[in-house]
Structures are given as C-alpha cells and as structure tokens.
N, C-alpha and C positions, 0 to 999 in steps of 0.2 A: 502494499499500500504506500503511496507515495506521502511525502510529508506535506504538511500546509507550507504554503509559500510564505505566509504572515510569520511564522518561526525562524525562517532563513534571512540572513543579512543579504543586502544588496550587492553585487559584484563590488562597486565602488568602496562601500562601507568594509567588506572584506579586505580589499587591498590596503586601505588605510590602516586597519588594524594589523595587518601583516608588516606593514612599513614601519609602525609605531614600535611592534615588537622587535623588529631587526634594528631599529635605532638605539632602542632602549626607552624611549618616550612614553609615558602612560597614553593608553588609549584615548582617543577622543570622547568626549563625554555627549551622550544621547538625550534628547529630552522624553523619551520613552519613559512611562511610568508617573509621570508627573499629573496629577489630576486636580481640578479647580475644586476646593471643598466646597464653595456655594453650589456648584452644578452637580455634585454628588448629594448634598443635602436635597437638593430639588427633585434629582431622579428617585431617590428614596421616598420621597414624599409620595410622588406619583406613583410609585410602586405598592405602596401601603394604602393608597386609595381604590386601585385598580379593580381589585378581586371584588371588594364590597360594592362596588358602584355597580361592576358587571353583574353580580349576583343580584341585586336589587332591580335591575332593568329587565332581568329575562323573566319570563312567565314559569312556575313550576313544570310544566309539561316540557318545554324547551330545555331547562336544563336538565330532566329526565331522558330525554333525547340524548343530551350532549352526554351524560354519564354513561349511558346505554353503548354508546359508540365508542369512548374511550374504553370501557371494560371488554369489550369484544377486540379493539385492537391491542390492548395488553395480552388476552388469552388466546389470540389467534396464533396458529402454528404456520411456520415458513413451510412452503412447498419445495421439497426437492426436485432439483434440475434434472435428476436422474429419469424421471418419470415421464 
C-alpha cells in the first residue's frame, strides 16, 4: 500500500535537510504544527454543538433509519473476490 503523500517531504525540503546535515547546520524550521488557539477553540465549540443540533433537527423516524443503516454497514461481511 502506498504511503500518504502528506507524510513525505517535498523534494526541495529533502534536499535542504540533506544539505544541512552535510554541512552541520541545524535543519530549517518548518511552520508545521503551529495552530491558532482561537481557531482551535472556535472549531471545538462548533464540534460540541453539532451532534446535538443535528439530533434535534431530525425526526425520530429519520434517526432510526440512519441507525439501521449504520448497524447494517458495521455488520456487513465483505464478499470474497474468489466467488
């Protein structure tokens, strides 16, 4: 299975890290991993509201349909390709 492309470095980033290792310089800093705390809080707030709001908007019959579909998807067996 191929690896995800988002986990690998760009060719230019790889070349820069090799050059830095060869010359003894520290590798260049990347902005990866930095998150805006305000954006994180806002996203969490929306996530906390979402499930309850969706539950309130759906009828009991529609919720039952969704639950049955989810249960059947969980218990569904995969068909073998040899058949």
